C-alpha positions in Angstrom: 0.0 0.0 0.0 2.8 2.5 0.9 4.8 1.5 -2.1 1.8 2.1 -4.3 1.3 5.6 -2.7 4.9 6.4 -3.4 4.7 5.4 -7.0 1.7 7.6 -7.5 3.8 10.6 -6.3 5.2 11.8 -9.6 7.8 14.1 -8.1 9.1 11.4 -5.8 9.2 8.8 -8.5 11.0 11.1 -10.9 13.5 11.9 -8.1 14.1 8.2 -7.5 14.7 7.6 -11.2 17.1 10.6 -11.4 19.1 9.5 -8.3 19.2 5.9 -9.5 20.7 7.0 -12.9 23.3 9.2 -11.2 24.3 6.4 -8.8 24.5 3.8 -11.6 26.7 6.1 -13.7 29.0 6.7 -10.7 29.2 3.0 -9.8 30.4 2.4 -13.4 32.9 5.3 -13.2 35.9 3.1 -13.9 34.3 1.9 -17.1 33.1 5.3 -18.2 36.1 7.5 -17.2 39.5 6.0 -16.9 43.0 6.4 -18.3 43.3 2.6 -18.6 41.7 0.4 -21.3 38.6 -1.6 -20.4 40.0 -4.6 -22.2 43.1 -5.1 -24.5 44.5 -7.9 -26.5 48.2 -8.3 -26.8 50.3 -11.3 -28.0 47.1 -13.4 -28.3 46.1 -12.8 -24.7 43.4 -10.6 -23.2 44.1 -8.2 -20.4 41.7 -6.1 -18.1 43.8 -3.2 -16.8 40.9 -1.5 -14.9 40.8 -4.6 -12.7 44.5 -5.6 -12.5 47.8 -3.8 -12.7 50.2 -4.8 -15.5 53.8 -3.6 -15.8 55.3 -1.6 -18.6 57.6 -4.5 -19.4 54.7 -6.8 -20.1 53.8 -4.8 -23.2 57.3 -4.3 -24.6 58.5 -1.5 -22.3 61.6 -1.1 -20.3 60.3 -0.5 -16.7 58.9 -2.7 -14.0 56.4 -0.1 -13.0 52.7 0.1 -14.0 52.2 0.6 -17.7 51.2 4.0 -19.1 48.7 3.2 -21.8 49.0 6.7 -23.3 52.7 6.2 -23.9 53.4 6.1 -27.6 55.7 3.1 -27.4 53.2 1.0 -25.4 50.3 2.0 -27.6 52.2 1.1 -30.8 53.3 -2.3 -29.4 49.7 -3.1 -28.4 48.1 -1.9 -31.7 50.8 -3.8 -33.7 49.8 -7.1 -32.2 46.2 -6.6 -30.9 44.0 -3.8 -29.8 42.7 -1.9 -26.8 39.3 -0.5 -26.0 39.4 2.8 -24.1 36.5 4.2 -22.0 34.3 7.0 -23.5 36.2 9.5 -21.2 39.9 8.5 -21.4 40.7 10.2 -18.2 40.4 9.2 -14.6 39.6 11.7 -11.8 43.3 12.3 -11.0 44.7 12.2 -14.6 46.4 15.4 -15.6 46.3 16.0 -19.4 49.8 17.1 -20.3 49.0 17.0 -24.0 46.7 20.1 -23.8 47.9 23.1 -25.7 45.6 25.5 -23.8 46.3 26.9 -20.3 44.3 25.4 -17.4 41.5 25.5 -16.7 40.6 24.6 -20.3 37.0 25.1 -21.7 34.7 22.2 -22.8 35.8 20.5 -26.0 35.5 17.1 -27.7 38.5 16.0 -25.7 37.1 17.2 -22.3 33.3 17.3 -22.4 33.0 19.6 -19.4 36.4 21.1 -19.6 39.3 20.8 -17.1 39.9 22.2 -13.7 42.8 24.4 -12.7 45.2 21.4 -12.5 44.3 20.0 -15.9 42.0 17.2 -14.7 38.8 16.2 -16.5 35.8 17.7 -14.8 33.3 15.0 -16.0 35.5 12.3 -14.6 35.9 14.0 -11.3 32.1 14.5 -11.1 31.4 10.8 -11.7 33.9 9.7 -9.0 32.9 12.5 -6.7 29.2 11.6 -6.7 30.1 8.0 -5.7 32.4 9.2 -3.0 29.9 11.7 -1.6 27.0 9.2 -1.6 29.1 6.4 0.0 30.2 8.8 2.7 26.7 10.1 3.3 25.3 6.5 3.4 27.8 5.3 6.0 27.4 8.5 8.1 23.6 8.2 8.0 23.7 4.4 8.8 26.0 4.7 11.7 24.4 7.9 13.2 21.0 6.4 12.8 22.0 3.2 14.7 23.5 5.2 17.5 20.7 7.7 17.7 17.9 5.1 17.5 19.6 3.1 20.3 20.0 6.2 22.5 16.5 7.3 21.9 15.1 3.8 22.6 16.9 3.6 25.9 15.6 7.0 26.9 12.0 6.5 26.0 11.6 2.9 27.2 13.3 3.2 30.7 12.3 6.8 31.3 12.9 8.2 34.8 16.5 9.1 35.7 17.9 7.4 32.7 15.8 9.6 30.4 16.7 12.8 32.4 20.4 12.2 32.5 20.7 11.3 28.8 18.5 14.1 27.7 20.6 16.6 29.6 23.8 15.2 28.0 22.3 15.4 24.5 21.1 19.0 25.2 24.6 20.0 26.3 26.2 18.2 23.3 23.8 19.8 20.8 24.5 23.3 22.3 28.2 23.1 21.5 29.4 25.1 18.4 29.7 22.1 16.1 31.1 23.8 13.1 34.0 25.4 15.1 34.8 22.1 16.7 34.7 20.4 13.3 37.1 23.0 11.9 39.5 22.6 14.9 39.5 18.8 14.9 39.8 18.6 11.1 42.8 21.0 11.2 44.6 18.9 13.8 44.1 15.4 12.3 45.1 14.4 8.8 41.8 14.6 6.8 41.0 11.2 5.4 37.7 9.5 4.5 37.5 7.7 7.8 38.7 10.5 10.1 36.1 12.9 8.6 33.4 10.2 8.9 34.3 9.8 12.6 34.4 13.5 13.2 31.0 14.1 11.6 29.5 11.1 13.4 30.3 12.7 16.7 27.7 15.4 16.1 25.2 13.7 13.7 24.0 10.8 15.9 21.5 13.0 17.9 19.3 13.8 14.8 16.9 10.9 15.3 17.1 10.5 19.1 14.3 12.9 19.9 11.8 11.2 17.5 12.7 7.7 18.7 12.5 8.8 22.3 9.0 10.2 21.8 7.8 7.0 20.1 9.1 4.8 22.9 7.7 7.0 25.6 4.3 6.7 23.9 4.4 3.0 23.1 5.8 1.7 26.5 2.4 2.2 28.1 0.5 0.2 25.4 -1.4 -2.9 26.5 0.7 -5.3 24.5 3.9 -4.0 26.1 2.4 -4.4 29.6 1.3 -7.9 28.7 4.7 -8.8 27.4 6.3 -7.6 30.7 3.7 -9.5 32.7 4.6 -12.8 31.1 8.4 -12.3 31.7 9.6 -11.0 28.3 12.9 -9.2 28.6 13.1 -5.4 28.2 15.5 -5.5 25.2 13.4 -8.1 23.5 10.3 -6.0 23.9 12.2 -2.9 22.6 13.6 -4.8 19.6 10.6 -7.0 18.6 7.5 -4.9 19.6 8.3 -1.2 19.8 11.2 -0.5 17.4 9.3 -1.6 14.2 6.6 1.0 15.0 9.2 3.7 15.8 11.1 3.1 12.5 8.0 4.1 10.5 8.4 7.8 11.5 12.2 7.8 11.5 12.8 6.2 8.1 11.2 9.3 6.4 14.1 11.5 7.7 16.9 9.3 6.3 17.0 11.0 2.9 17.2 14.4 4.6 20.0 13.2 6.8 21.9 12.0 3.8 21.5 15.3 2.0 22.8 17.1 5.1 25.8 14.7 5.2 26.7 15.5 1.5 26.4 19.2 2.3 28.6 18.9 5.3 31.3 17.0 3.4 31.2 19.4 0.5 31.5 22.4 2.9 34.5 21.0 4.7 36.2 20.3 1.3 35.3 23.8 0.2 37.0 25.2 3.3 40.1 23.1 2.7 39.5 21.1 5.9 38.1 18.0 4.2 39.5 15.4 1.9 42.9 15.9 0.2 43.7 16.3 -3.5 44.0 12.5 -3.9 40.2 12.3 -3.5 37.6 13.3 -6.2 36.0 15.9 -4.0 32.9 17.8 -5.0 33.7 20.5 -2.5 37.1 21.1 -4.2 35.2 21.8 -7.5 33.0 24.3 -5.7 36.2 26.0 -4.4 37.7 26.0 -7.9 34.5 27.5 -9.3 34.7 30.3 -6.8 38.4 30.9 -7.5 38.1 30.7 -11.3 35.2 33.0 -12.2 36.8 33.3 -15.7 36.1 29.6 -16.2 32.3 29.4 -15.6 32.1 25.8 -16.8 33.6 24.7 -13.4 31.0 26.4 -11.3 28.1 25.6 -13.6 29.0 21.9 -13.7 29.2 21.4 -10.0 26.2 23.6 -9.4 23.9 21.4 -11.6 25.3 18.1 -10.2 24.9 19.1 -6.6 21.5 20.6 -7.2 20.2 17.5 -8.9 21.7 15.2 -6.2 20.3 17.2 -3.2 17.0 17.9 -4.9 16.5 14.2 -5.7 17.2 13.2 -2.1 14.8 15.9 -0.7 12.0 14.9 -3.1 12.5 11.2 -2.2 12.3 12.0 1.5 9.1 14.0 0.9 7.6 11.1 -1.2 8.4 8.6 1.5 6.9 10.9 4.2 3.7 11.4 2.2 3.4 7.6 1.5 3.6 6.8 5.2 1.3 9.6 6.3 -2.0 7.9 7.2 -3.9 11.2 7.0 -3.3 11.3 3.2 -5.1 9.0 0.9 
């Protein structure tokens, strides 16, 4: 019934299709944008460089390091005794195009569909990899923060009394702290990596669902079926897990897309400020910074603007569609 209601929501359905297409393209980023061939045939044998590293010497070169498939010698050796199939965008997110005759950032062309950034890297490739990185980061942050927040809210609401009062005061004090300043201080002390940023943001994002779960457990703990389960000796955590939590998740699951959108914005903001991921990551926030610093190259700002707008708008509309589908007051 709820799935049928969501399908009838045209805006939510269109947002789900848009987000699915964006995620599918980002998951296939190595096949779409890469400086390595998808498949190549050499000396009667097939190779798959996007999945395995092959040395330069394997294709007639002189070095034991990884082969550079844009090197003229390697390319001639392969084409003389086989072939190689390059991706549609023959650049990865960190590939610098040294063959360009124009200064960086270069405008869109047949070689670079959306142009290059200030370091000569293909913007389309960085967007593909950046969408995947941002979504994986937001998904993990939302998952971990939801688990912690739901557990804390469930303990508060179910046990009540002093447990509820103490935890509520702790959460109120924690939420009143200047989170952005603390994030900036911590991010400037520790080396910014994917996992350190995830841990830092997790410290402040786990309280978002606590209040709603607490309210649901406070309401449901006085229901007759809960009292009956206690009377026959069912354990507290079994009652919380089996009987109350499924009802509480109905209201909390509608907020998950909004939390994911907030996580993407937080990561992008830290990267924009230079306190997020380093240059070795395909960061969307770094493209936002480059768009601000290179107003003479509007293709950078316009590209990241449209991608971020579509990504965040799709998440918001999906959240609204799920909320409306679960609202019993709406037919």
